[in-house]
DOGUPA-925004 format. One record per atom (N, C-alpha, C, O): residue number from 0; residue in one letter; atom name; z, y, x. Coordinates in pm, whole numbers. Example, Ala and Ser with C-alpha at 12.3 -4.5 7.8 and 13.67 -1.06 7.14 Angstrom:
# residues 2
    nr   rest   atom       pz       py       px
     0      A      N      780     -569     1319
     0      A     CA      780     -450     1230
     0      A      C      780     -330     1320
     0      A      O      846     -332     1424
     1      S      N      708     -225     1285
     1      S     CA      714     -106     1367
     1      S      C      787        3     1290
     1      S      O      804      114     1341
***
This chain:
# residues 131
    nr   rest   atom       pz       py       px
     0      M      N    13796     5806     7372
     0      M     CA    13730     5924     7423
     0      M      C    13616     5962     7328
     0      M      O    13541     5876     7283
     1      K      N    13606     6090     7298
     1      K     CA    13508     6139     7201
     1      K      C    13401     6222     7271
     1      K      O    13431     6308     7354
     2      F      N    13275     6195     7237
     2      F     CA    13160     6266     7293
     2      F      C    13086     6334     7179
     2      F      O    13040     6268     7085
     3      K      N    13073     6466     7187
     3      K     CA    13005     6541     7081
     3      K      C    12857     6510     7079
     3      K      O    12793     6493     7183
     4      G      N    12803     6504     6958
     4      G     CA    12660     6481     6941
     4      G      C    12579     6604     6975
     4      G      O    12627     6717     6966
     5      K      N    12457     6580     7014
     5      K     CA    12366     6689     7048
     5      K      C    12280     6721     6926
     5      K      O    12226     6631     6863
     6      I      N    12268     6849     6895
     6      I     CA    12187     6893     6783
     6      I      C    12080     6988     6838
     6      I      O    12113     7094     6893
     7      A      N    11955     6951     6822
     7      A     CA    11843     7028     6876
     7      A      C    11816     7153     6793
     7      A      O    11856     7162     6677
     8      V      N    11747     7247     6854
     8      V     CA    11711     7371     6789
     8      V      C    11626     7344     6665
     8      V      O    11644     7408     6561
     9      W      N    11533     7248     6675
     9      W     CA    11446     7218     6560
     9      W      C    11527     7172     6439
     9      W      O    11490     7200     6325
    10      F      N    11637     7100     6462
    10      F     CA    11721     7055     6352
    10      F      C    11787     7174     6282
    10      F      O    11789     7182     6159
    11      W      N    11840     7268     6363
    11      W     CA    11900     7389     6307
    11      W      C    11796     7470     6229
    11      W      O    11827     7527     6125
    12      L      N    11672     7476     6282
    12      L     CA    11566     7550     6214
    12      L      C    11531     7489     6079
    12      L      O    11507     7561     5982
    13      I      N    11527     7356     6072
    13      I     CA    11500     7288     5944
    13      I      C    11611     7322     5845
    13      I      O    11584     7354     5729
    14      L      N    11736     7314     5890
    14      L     CA    11850     7345     5804
    14      L      C    11844     7489     5754
    14      L      O    11862     7515     5635
    15      L      N    11821     7581     5844
    15      L     CA    11814     7723     5809
    15      L      C    11695     7752     5718
    15      L      O    11710     7820     5616
    16      A      N    11577     7702     5753
    16      A     CA    11457     7728     5674
    16      A      C    11470     7671     5533
    16      A      O    11434     7736     5435
    17      G      N    11521     7550     5521
    17      G     CA    11540     7490     5390
    17      G      C    11632     7572     5302
    17      G      O    11603     7594     5185
    18      N      N    11742     7616     5359
    18      N     CA    11836     7699     5283
    18      N      C    11776     7835     5246
    18      N      O    11795     7883     5134
    19      L      N    11705     7897     5340
    19      L     CA    11645     8028     5312
    19      L      C    11538     8019     5204
    19      L      O    11533     8104     5115
    20      V      N    11453     7918     5210
    20      V     CA    11347     7903     5110
    20      V      C    11407     7881     4972
    20      V      O    11365     7945     4875
    21      M      N    11504     7793     4962
    21      M     CA    11564     7765     4831
    21      M      C    11646     7884     4779
    21      M      O    11645     7911     4659
    22      A      N    11717     7953     4867
    22      A     CA    11793     8070     4825
    22      A      C    11698     8180     4777
    22      A      O    11726     8248     4679
    23      Y      N    11587     8197     4846
    23      Y     CA    11487     8296     4805
    23      Y      C    11432     8261     4666
    23      Y      O    11419     8348     4580
    24      E      N    11400     8134     4645
    24      E     CA    11349     8090     4515
    24      E      C    11452     8110     4404
    24      E      O    11416     8145     4292
    25      L      N    11578     8088     4437
    25      L     CA    11683     8112     4336
    25      L      C    11688     8258     4292
    25      L      O    11707     8288     4175
    26      V      N    11670     8348     4388
    26      V     CA    11677     8491     4359
    26      V      C    11551     8538     4286
    26      V      O    11560     8616     4191
    27      V      N    11435     8492     4330
    27      V     CA    11308     8541     4277
    27      V      C    11270     8473     4146
    27      V      O    11222     8540     4054
    28      S      N    11290     8343     4136
    28      S     CA    11245     8267     4019
    28      S      C    11344     8280     3904
    28      S      O    11466     8279     3924
    29      N      N    11292     8291     3784
    29      N     CA    11377     8299     3665
    29      N      C    11381     8170     3586
    29      N      O    11478     8145     3514
    30      E      N    11279     8086     3599
    30      E     CA    11264     7971     3511
    30      E      C    11331     7843     3560
    30      E      O    11393     7772     3481
    31      V      N    11322     7812     3687
    31      V     CA    11367     7681     3734
    31      V      C    11491     7692     3823
    31      V      O    11502     7617     3921
    32      S      N    11580     7778     3794
    32      S     CA    11698     7799     3877
    32      S      C    11788     7677     3887
    32      S      O    11842     7650     3994
    33      A      N    11804     7602     3779
    33      A     CA    11890     7483     3782
    33      A      C    11835     7377     3876
    33      A      O    11910     7314     3949
    34      E      N    11702     7358     3875
    34      E     CA    11641     7259     3962
    34      E      C    11652     7300     4109
    34      E      O    11679     7217     4196
    35      I      N    11630     7427     4135
    35      I     CA    11639     7476     4273
    35      I      C    11784     7469     4322
    35      I      O    11808     7431     4436
    36      A      N    11878     7505     4237
    36      A     CA    12019     7496     4275
    36      A      C    12058     7351     4304
    36      A      O    12132     7324     4399
    37      A      N    12008     7258     4224
    37      A     CA    12036     7116     4247
    37      A      C    11974     7070     4379
    37      A      O    12036     6995     4455
    38      A      N    11852     7114     4406
    38      A     CA    11785     7079     4532
    38      A      C    11862     7136     4651
    38      A      O    11875     7070     4754
    39      L      N    11913     7257     4637
    39      L     CA    11992     7319     4743
    39      L      C    12120     7239     4770
    39      L      O    12157     7219     4886
    40      V      N    12186     7195     4666
    40      V     CA    12308     7115     4681
    40      V      C    12277     6982     4749
    40      V      O    12348     6942     4841
    41      V      N    12171     6914     4705
    41      V     CA    12134     6785     4765
    41      V      C    12093     6802     4911
    41      V      O    12134     6724     4997
    42      F      N    12012     6904     4938
    42      F     CA    11968     6933     5075
    42      F      C    12088     6950     5168
    42      F      O    12093     6891     5276
    43      N      N    12184     7031     5125
    43      N     CA    12302     7055     5208
    43      N      C    12395     6935     5213
    43      N      O    12465     6915     5312
    44      A      N    12398     6856     5108
    44      A     CA    12480     6734     5108
    44      A      C    12429     6634     5211
    44      A      O    12505     6552     5262
    45      I      N    12301     6641     5242
    45      I     CA    12242     6554     5344
    45      I      C    12261     6613     5484
    45      I      O    12305     6543     5576
    46      F      N    12228     6740     5502
    46      F     CA    12224     6800     5635
    46      F      C    12360     6846     5689
    46      F      O    12384     6830     5809
    47      I      N    12448     6900     5607
    47      I     CA    12576     6951     5656
    47      I      C    12663     6840     5717
    47      I      O    12721     6862     5823
    48      P      N    12675     6722     5655
    48      P     CA    12754     6616     5720
    48      P      C    12701     6575     5856
    48      P      O    12778     6535     5944
    49      I      N    12570     6585     5876
    49      I     CA    12512     6551     6006
    49      I      C    12558     6650     6113
    49      I      O    12585     6610     6226
    50      V      N    12567     6776     6077
    50      V     CA    12612     6877     6172
    50      V      C    12762     6862     6201
    50      V      O    12805     6877     6315
    51      V      N    12840     6832     6098
    51      V     CA    12985     6825     6111
    51      V      C    13031     6693     6175
    51      V      O    13120     6694     6259
    52      R      N    12971     6583     6136
    52      R     CA    13016     6450     6180
    52      R      C    12907     6386     6266
    52      R      O    12833     6300     6220
    53      N      N    12899     6431     6391
    53      N     CA    12796     6386     6484
    53      N      C    12861     6367     6621
    53      N      O    12868     6460     6701
    54      Y      N    12909     6245     6647
    54      Y     CA    12976     6218     6773
    54      Y      C    12983     6068     6800
    54      Y      O    12955     5985     6714
    55      V      N    13022     6036     6924
    55      V     CA    13040     5897     6968
    55      V      C    13185     5884     7014
    55      V      O    13237     5970     7085
    56      V      N    13249     5775     6974
    56      V     CA    13387     5749     7014
    56      V      C    13393     5617     7090
    56      V      O    13342     5515     7045
    57      I      N    13455     5622     7207
    57      I     CA    13485     5500     7282
    57      I      C    13635     5481     7272
    57      I      O    13713     5562     7321
    58      D      N    13673     5372     7208
    58      D     CA    13814     5345     7183
    58      D      C    13846     5204     7231
    58      D      O    13825     5106     7159
    59      G      N    13897     5194     7351
    59      G     CA    13930     5062     7405
    59      G      C    13806     4981     7435
    59      G      O    13733     5008     7531
    60      T      N    13781     4880     7351
    60      T     CA    13670     4789     7377
    60      T      C    13551     4813     7285
    60      T      O    13453     4739     7292
    61      R      N    13558     4913     7199
    61      R     CA    13449     4940     7103
    61      R      C    13391     5080     7122
    61      R      O    13457     5174     7166
    62      M      N    13265     5088     7088
    62      M     CA    13195     5216     7085
    62      M      C    13147     5237     6943
    62      M      O    13088     5146     6884
    63      A      N    13170     5356     6887
    63      A     CA    13127     5385     6751
    63      A      C    13045     5514     6750
    63      A      O    13083     5613     6813
    64      V      N    12933     5511     6677
    64      V     CA    12848     5628     6660
    64      V      C    12867     5678     6517
    64      V      O    12843     5605     6421
    65      Y      N    12910     5803     6504
    65      Y     CA    12929     5868     6374
    65      Y      C    12818     5970     6358
    65      Y      O    12799     6056     6444
    66      F      N    12744     5961     6247
    66      F     CA    12631     6052     6224
    66      F      C    12621     6077     6075
    66      F      O    12568     5994     6000
    67      G      N    12671     6192     6032
    67      G     CA    12671     6222     5890
    67      G      C    12759     6124     5815
    67      G      O    12874     6104     5852
    68      I      N    12705     6063     5711
    68      I     CA    12783     5965     5634
    68      I      C    12773     5825     5694
    68      I      O    12837     5732     5644
    69      M      N    12695     5809     5801
    69      M     CA    12677     5677     5862
    69      M      C    12772     5654     5980
    69      M      O    12813     5748     6048
    70      K      N    12804     5528     6001
    70      K     CA    12883     5488     6117
    70      K      C    12831     5353     6163
    70      K      O    12807     5263     6083
    71      D      N    12814     5339     6294
    71      D     CA    12772     5212     6352
    71      D      C    12859     5188     6474
    71      D      O    12893     5282     6546
    72      S      N    12895     5064     6499
    72      S     CA    12980     5035     6614
    72      S      C    12936     4907     6683
    72      S      O    12864     4824     6626
    73      M      N    12981     4893     6807
    73      M     CA    12945     4778     6888
    73      M      C    13055     4755     6991
    73      M      O    13116     4849     7042
    74      E      N    13080     4630     7020
    74      E     CA    13172     4595     7129
    74      E      C    13107     4637     7261
    74      E      O    12989     4609     7283
    75      I      N    13181     4702     7348
    75      I     CA    13126     4746     7476
    75      I      C    13088     4626     7562
    75      I      O    12993     4634     7640
    76      S      N    13160     4517     7549
    76      S     CA    13127     4395     7624
    76      S      C    12992     4336     7583
    76      S      O    12934     4258     7658
    77      E      N    12942     4372     7465
    77      E     CA    12812     4323     7415
    77      E      C    12694     4404     7470
    77      E      O    12580     4359     7464
    78      I      N    12721     4523     7523
    78      I     CA    12613     4611     7570
    78      I      C    12549     4553     7695
    78      I      O    12618     4516     7790
    79      R      N    12417     4544     7692
    79      R     CA    12341     4490     7805
    79      R      C    12262     4597     7879
    79      R      O    12245     4588     8001
    80      E      N    12214     4698     7807
    80      E     CA    12127     4797     7869
    80      E      C    12140     4933     7799
    80      E      O    12160     4941     7678
    81      I      N    12128     5039     7880
    81      I     CA    12126     5176     7829
    81      I      C    12005     5243     7892
    81      I      O    11985     5236     8014
    82      R      N    11924     5309     7809
    82      R     CA    11810     5381     7864
    82      R      C    11780     5506     7781
    82      R      O    11813     5513     7663
    83      R      N    11716     5603     7846
    83      R     CA    11674     5725     7777
    83      R      C    11555     5695     7687
    83      R      O    11472     5610     7720
    84      T      N    11547     5764     7576
    84      T     CA    11433     5749     7486
    84      T      C    11410     5879     7411
    84      T      O    11500     5961     7394
    85      C      N    11288     5897     7367
    85      C     CA    11253     6011     7281
    85      C      C    11198     5959     7149
    85      C      O    11119     6027     7084
    86      N      N    11241     5841     7109
    86      N     CA    11195     5776     6988
    86      N      C    11225     5865     6867
    86      N      O    11341     5886     6834
    87      P      N    11122     5917     6799
    87      P     CA    11146     6005     6685
    87      P      C    11181     5931     6556
    87      P      O    11215     5995     6456
    88      I      N    11175     5801     6558
    88      I     CA    11197     5723     6436
    88      I      C    11347     5705     6407
    88      I      O    11385     5685     6292
    89      S      N    11429     5711     6507
    89      S     CA    11573     5687     6488
    89      S      C    11634     5787     6391
    89      S      O    11603     5906     6395
    90      A      N    11720     5736     6306
    90      A     CA    11785     5823     6207
    90      A      C    11923     5869     6252
    90      A      O    11986     5949     6182
    91      T      N    11972     5823     6364
    91      T     CA    12109     5856     6404
    91      T      C    12117     5954     6521
    91      T      O    12205     5943     6606
    92      A      N    12026     6049     6525
    92      A     CA    12031     6151     6629
    92      A      C    11960     6276     6579
    92      A      O    11851     6268     6523
    93      A      N    12021     6391     6601
    93      A     CA    11963     6519     6559
    93      A      C    11897     6590     6676
    93      A      O    11883     6712     6675
    94      S      N    11857     6513     6776
    94      S     CA    11787     6564     6893
    94      S      C    11694     6453     6942
    94      S      O    11722     6335     6922
    95      L      N    11586     6490     7007
    95      L     CA    11495     6388     7062
    95      L      C    11537     6346     7202
    95      L      O    11476     6255     7259
    96      D      N    11639     6408     7258
    96      D     CA    11694     6372     7389
    96      D      C    11800     6265     7366
    96      D      O    11919     6296     7359
    97      R      N    11757     6140     7355
    97      R     CA    11843     6032     7307
    97      R      C    11863     5924     7412
    97      R      O    11791     5915     7511
    98      I      N    11965     5842     7386
    98      I     CA    11982     5720     7465
    98      I      C    11982     5601     7370
    98      I      O    12035     5606     7259
    99      E      N    11920     5494     7417
    99      E     CA    11915     5370     7341
    99      E      C    12014     5273     7406
    99      E      O    12010     5251     7527
   100      I      N    12100     5217     7326
   100      I     CA    12202     5125     7374
   100      I      C    12171     4988     7315
   100      I      O    12180     4968     7194
   101      K      N    12135     4895     7403
   101      K     CA    12097     4761     7357
   101      K      C    12211     4663     7383
   101      K      O    12263     4654     7494
   102      G      N    12247     4592     7278
   102      G     CA    12348     4489     7289
   102      G      C    12285     4351     7272
   102      G      O    12163     4339     7263
   103      R      N    12368     4250     7267
   103      R     CA    12317     4113     7246
   103      R      C    12248     4099     7112
   103      R      O    12141     4039     7102
   104      R      N    12311     4154     7008
   104      R     CA    12260     4135     6872
   104      R      C    12218     4263     6801
   104      R      O    12166     4256     6690
   105      Q      N    12239     4377     6862
   105      Q     CA    12205     4502     6793
   105      Q      C    12166     4611     6892
   105      Q      O    12192     4601     7012
   106      E      N    12105     4714     6839
   106      E     CA    12068     4832     6916
   106      E      C    12116     4956     6843
   106      E      O    12120     4958     6720
   107      M      N    12152     5058     6919
   107      M     CA    12191     5186     6861
   107      M      C    12123     5297     6940
   107      M      O    12100     5284     7060
   108      I      N    12091     5404     6872
   108      I     CA    12034     5522     6937
   108      I      C    12122     5641     6900
   108      I      O    12158     5660     6783
   109      C      N    12156     5721     7000
   109      C     CA    12237     5840     6975
   109      C      C    12196     5950     7072
   109      C      O    12129     5925     7173
   110      A      N    12236     6071     7041
   110      A     CA    12213     6187     7128
   110      A      C    12348     6256     7146
   110      A      O    12407     6304     7049
   111      V      N    12395     6262     7269
   111      V     CA    12522     6329     7297
   111      V      C    12499     6442     7397
   111      V      O    12405     6439     7476
   112      R      N    12587     6540     7393
   112      R     CA    12575     6654     7484
   112      R      C    12596     6612     7630
   112      R      O    12521     6656     7718
   113      D      N    12696     6529     7655
   113      D     CA    12727     6487     7792
   113      D      C    12689     6340     7811
   113      D      O    12774     6251     7817
   114      R      N    12559     6317     7819
   114      R     CA    12506     6182     7829
   114      R      C    12557     6109     7954
   114      R      O    12593     5991     7947
   115      E      N    12560     6178     8067
   115      E     CA    12602     6115     8193
   115      E      C    12747     6068     8185
   115      E      O    12780     5959     8232
   116      R      N    12834     6149     8127
   116      R     CA    12974     6110     8115
   116      R      C    12991     5991     8021
   116      R      O    13074     5904     8045
   117      L      N    12913     5987     7913
   117      L     CA    12917     5872     7823
   117      L      C    12875     5745     7896
   117      L      O    12940     5641     7884
   118      I      N    12767     5752     7972
   118      I     CA    12720     5635     8047
   118      I      C    12823     5592     8150
   118      I      O    12849     5473     8166
   119      E      N    12884     5688     8220
   119      E     CA    12988     5655     8318
   119      E      C    13105     5583     8253
   119      E      O    13156     5485     8307
   120      E      N    13146     5631     8136
   120      E     CA    13259     5569     8065
   120      E      C    13223     5427     8021
   120      E      O    13305     5336     8032
   121      L      N    13102     5408     7971
   121      L     CA    13059     5274     7929
   121      L      C    13052     5180     8050
   121      L      O    13090     5063     8041
   122      L      N    13003     5230     8163
   122      L     CA    12996     5148     8285
   122      L      C    13135     5115     8338
   122      L      O    13157     5008     8394
   123      R      N    13229     5207     8320
   123      R     CA    13366     5180     8362
   123      R      C    13424     5065     8280
   123      R      O    13497     4980     8332
   124      C      N    13391     5062     8151
   124      C     CA    13441     4955     8063
   124      C      C    13364     4825     8079
   124      C      O    13420     4717     8060
   125      N      N    13235     4834     8113
   125      N     CA    13151     4716     8131
   125      N      C    13053     4741     8245
   125      N      O    12944     4793     8222
   126      P      N    13090     4705     8369
   126      P     CA    13006     4732     8484
   126      P      C    12876     4650     8487
   126      P      O    12791     4674     8573
   127      E      N    12859     4555     8398
   127      E     CA    12739     4472     8393
   127      E      C    12623     4537     8317
   127      E      O    12514     4481     8310
   128      I      N    12647     4655     8261
   128      I     CA    12542     4725     8185
   128      I      C    12433     4771     8280
   128      I      O    12460     4830     8385
   129      K      N    12308     4743     8243
   129      K     CA    12191     4787     8319
   129      K      C    12151     4925     8270
   129      K      O    12130     4947     8150
   130      V      N    12141     5020     8365
   130      V     CA    12102     5157     8328
   130      V      C    11964     5186     8382
   130      V      O    11913     5296     8362
***
């Protein structure tokens, strides 16, 4: 089962503003066009994959978080606790409306559009999870 990632308005604004500023500089500036074009390519190489590849997959006994070029997974049987968080430090969510998933040996943070359905599915697979 696949759950789409949540992308906040502020994330879209950063993406749009970054592209607009660099595109404006490309048009207006005559001297440093190669550097600005390179910065534009790098900027989009980082942000576009996050928009395109941002989801959680529950496949049998595993849960996997896909976020841009990163992927993290955990056995559902290892999950001990799920809780809401607004931790701004996490790198695997494009929204501050996040859930923290704590396992025996690892933790993951993600932001999905249908958080309640994700939690229900995880509880169906492992009813011992503390919410």
